[in-house]
N, C-alpha and C positions, 0 to 999 in steps of 0.2 A: 471891637465892641467894649465899651466901658461899663463896668458894673458899679453899683453903689459903693462897693469896697474900694475899687480903683479910685473912684472920685473922692472918697473920704480921705484916703491916704495922700492923694495929690494935694488936696486942700490943706491937710495938716503939714505937709512938707513946705507949702507956701508960708504957713504960719510959723514954721520952724519949731514945731513941738511934736511929741510922741503921742500915740493913741492910747486912750484908756479903754481896754477891752474887758467887758464883764461876761461872766458865765452864770446862767441860772438854769435850773431844771424845769422843763415844761411841765406844768400841772402840779408843782410843789407849792404849797401843801394841798391846793385844790385848784381847778381850772380858773375860776373867777379871780381869786387872789393872785394867781400866777400872772394873769394878763395885766392886773393892776400894777404888779411889780415891774413887768416888762415896760409898761407905759411910763413908769416913774424913772426908769434908768437914764434915758437921754437927758431929762431935766436935771438929773443928779450929776451929769457930766460924762456918761458913757458915750464913746465915739463909735464903737462897734459892739454888738451884743451877740454872744454865742448862746444858743438855746440847746440844752441837753435833751436828747430823745430818750425817754425812760426805757430801760431794757432790763430784763430779768437777770442777765449774767454779765455785769459791767466789769470785766477783769482788769481794766487799766485804772479804775477809779478807786480812790481811797474811801474809808468808812463814811465820811460825811456825804460825799456825792452818791455813793451807793444807797445810803439811807434816804436821800432826797428822791432818788429814782423809785425806791420802794414806796415812799409816801405818795408819789405821783401815781404810780400804778394802782395803789390801793384806792386812790381817789377817782379811779376810772380813766386815767389818761391813756390815750392811744396815739399812734402816729397821725391818724386822721384828725384827731382833736388838736394835735400839736400844730398841724397846718392851718386849722381853723383859728387857732390862737394867733398865728402870724397874720392871717387875714384881718383879725380884729385889731391888731396893732397897726396895720397898714392904713386903716380907716383914717387915722389922725396923723400918721407919721410916714411920709413917703421917702424920707432921706436917710434915716439911720440904717446902716447895713446890718442884716441879720444872717447869722451863720448857724446851720444846724449841726450839732456835734453828737456823735454817738457811734453805734456799731452797725455793721452791714445787715445783720439778720432781719431786723424789722423792715428794712427797705426791700430786701429780697422777697420777703413774704408779701409785702404791699404790691410788689411788681415794679421793677426798675423804671420802665418807660412811663408808667402811670405816675409813679412817685415824682419823677423829674418834672413831668408836665404840671402836676398839681402843686409841687413846691414852687416852681417858677411863677405860676399864675397867682399863688398865695402871696408872693413877695419875698421869697427866700433868695438870698444873694450868693451863698456859698455853702460848702459842705466840708466837715472834718470827720472822716470815718477812720477811727483809730485802728481797726483790725484789717484794713485792706492795704497790703504792701504794693509798691510800684509794679511788681510782677503781675498783679491782678488788674492793671489799668483798664483792660477792656470791659471788666464787669460793670464799673460805675464811673470811674474817673473820666474816661473819654466821652461816654454818653452825656455826662454832666456838663462837660465843657461845651459839647455840641448844643446842649439845651440852653447855654448862656449862663451857667452857674460857675462860680470859681470853685476849684477843688484845692483845698488847702492841706498841705502835708505837715506832718510832724518830723522834726529832726531832733535828735537826742545827743547827750554827751558821747554816746557810743557810735554815732554816725560819723565815720571817718571820711577823709577826702576821697577815698575810692568809692564809697557808697553814696556820697552826696549828689553827684550828677544824676544817678538813678532816682533819688528822692525828689530832686528838683525838676526832672524832665518835663512832667506835665502839670506841675504846680502852678497855680495862679492866685491872685488876690494878695496873699502874704504867706510867709513861711512861719510856722509855729514852732519855736524852739522850746523844747521841754528842758528846763534848766537843771533838773535833778534826775538821776536814774531812780526808777521806782514808781509808786502810785501817786496820784494827786494828793495834795494836802499834807505830804509827809514832812519833809525837812524845809529849811530855809535855803534860798538860793545864794550861791557865793558870787557876789557882784563882779569880782575880778575875773573869775573863770567864765562867767557869762559874757563879759565884755570881749574876752578873747574869742569865745565861740561865735559870737555874733559877727565879729570881724572876719573870722574864717568863712562863715557861710556867705557873707557879702562878697567875698572874692569869687564866689561861684554863681551869684545871681544878682539881678537888679531889683528883685522884689523886696518890699519891706519885710523886716524880721521882727516878729513879736515874741516876747518871752513870757512863758507861763509856768506854773507849778512853784509853790514855795513863796508866793508874794502875799503877805497878810496885812501889812501896815502901810500907811502913806509914805513912811521913810523908805521902806523896802521898794515900794513902787517907784519912788523918785530915783533911787539908786539904779534900778534896772532901766528906767526910761532914759537915763543919760546915755546909755550905749545902744539901746534897742529902739526900733521904730514904734514899739508899743509894749505895754505891760498888761498881762492878762491875769485877772483875779477871779477865782471861782469859789474855792473852798471857804474862804473867809466870809463871802457873801452868803453862801449856803448855811454856814454856821450861825451867822447873824439871824437868818430866817428861822432856823431851828430854835434858837434861843428865845424867840418871840412867841412860840406856839404854846397853847395851853397843855394841861396834863394829858389830854387825849390826842395831842398832836394836831389840833385844829388851829386855824389862823385866829389871831386876836386883832384888836384895834391897832396894835403896835407893829404888826407884821410888815406891812408895806414900808412904813417909815424906818423900821430897823435896817432894812436892806438899803433903802435910798440914802439914809444918813451916812452909813458906812461907805457907800459908793461915792458920795459927794466928798468925803474926807480923802478917799483914795485918789479920786480925780484931781484934787488939789495937789496931792503928792506928785502925780504924773506931770501935771501942768507946770509944777514948780521946777521940774528937772532942767528945763531949758535955762531958766533964770539962774539956777544954781551952777550950771555949767559955764555961764558967761562971766 
């Protein structure tokens, strides 16, 4: 079974370029604006979109993404509404892969089987659940794969060769390499170290390897995309969104374009990586 994620990476491999993967928080700063941003991202050059599921205790996220989640929750965002947002996006776009990213607790409360059925019918392609290790695969990973969703895992600088096979065992879609130790949005990624890490992961898997955390500029995106199959940008886009809000934290006429314009500049960086390498 080929998912939209598999199809997109196969297509990019044919074109000889890396993927530009964006992250936005569902419902930030409000559900309607959030959907408009989502719809604007493919036009701006996003190849894959990760959608954050707002959660009250996001321990792996830095201050920017935590704040985005809180804005979304304050605006009344729920997991059910996140799936409705995916449905809304799918009305006009049946090709762009969508990955839900977040924590297990909201899914557990929703009910795993119900969540997987609803996510699949809404048009979700994959899941990244940051607090479920491979030892817990029976909880969600295996049922998700059975439901036809990719289950994407994180590998980090501390994931050694002994640990990698366990991390990769039931992974599909792509591997998400976290380029720095710590929370999202903290430091800048070290391109040389990332290149070596990607090469090491590729010795263990044929899946595409995408790199996230610490990519904020088109130049950084280009440098990462030279060695990886994709560059993931989240915090920089979330910061652009936050910078466009009014004093009360509400969306303004600039909000959607602020995110889309930065995404377009970053996409050019990623897409330029292939030319720069040649």
